[in-house]
Wavefront OBJ file of the C-alpha trace (Angstrom):
o trace
v 92.003 124.029 86.042
v 88.590 123.389 85.658
v 88.945 119.823 84.804
v 91.668 118.461 87.363
v 90.626 115.674 89.648
v 91.266 115.442 92.948
v 94.083 112.669 92.184
v 95.999 114.341 89.130
v 99.183 115.995 89.468
v 99.551 119.924 87.860
v 102.790 121.155 87.001
v 102.592 125.017 85.661
v 105.866 126.775 83.959
v 106.328 129.950 84.134
v 109.030 131.013 81.919
v 110.479 133.457 79.607
v 108.875 131.937 76.583
v 105.824 131.008 78.804
v 105.079 134.444 80.913
v 101.681 135.659 79.518
v 100.369 131.652 78.930
v 102.084 129.207 81.251
v 102.868 125.391 79.936
v 100.733 123.245 82.009
v 101.584 119.408 82.321
v 98.179 117.433 83.714
v 98.028 114.046 84.407
v 97.128 111.156 86.824
v 98.882 110.795 90.056
v 99.755 107.584 91.621
v 96.738 107.880 94.567
v 97.110 108.672 97.994
v 98.245 105.256 99.235
v 101.452 105.270 96.889
v 102.037 109.248 97.516
v 102.051 108.888 101.470
v 104.262 105.893 101.384
v 106.768 107.731 99.361
v 106.184 110.900 101.324
v 107.420 108.518 104.476
v 110.162 107.161 102.889
v 111.211 110.492 102.489
v 111.433 111.794 105.734
v 113.273 108.718 106.559
v 115.907 109.402 104.340
v 115.668 113.235 105.670
v 115.706 112.127 109.509
v 118.479 109.247 108.706
v 120.762 112.886 106.862
v 119.845 114.366 109.571
v 121.280 112.082 112.225
v 118.099 111.431 113.379
v 119.199 107.679 113.960
v 122.138 108.025 115.980
l 1 2 3 4 5 6 7 8 9 10 11 12 13 14 15 16 17 18 19 20 21 22 23 24 25 26 27 28 29 30 31 32 33 34 35 36 37 38 39 40 41 42 43 44 45 46 47 48 49 50 51 52 53 54
């Protein structure tokens, strides 16, 4: 992870096949504005699911 940028997304898979050397997928993220919007939308969805709007 030495070359990670602050806006990158990184996912690491540790499985039976990738136990000693995990599979790592890294790429550019959406950025803070899009990420914040997505998190907020998820929170609204959870609130609606739990009946917070009622």
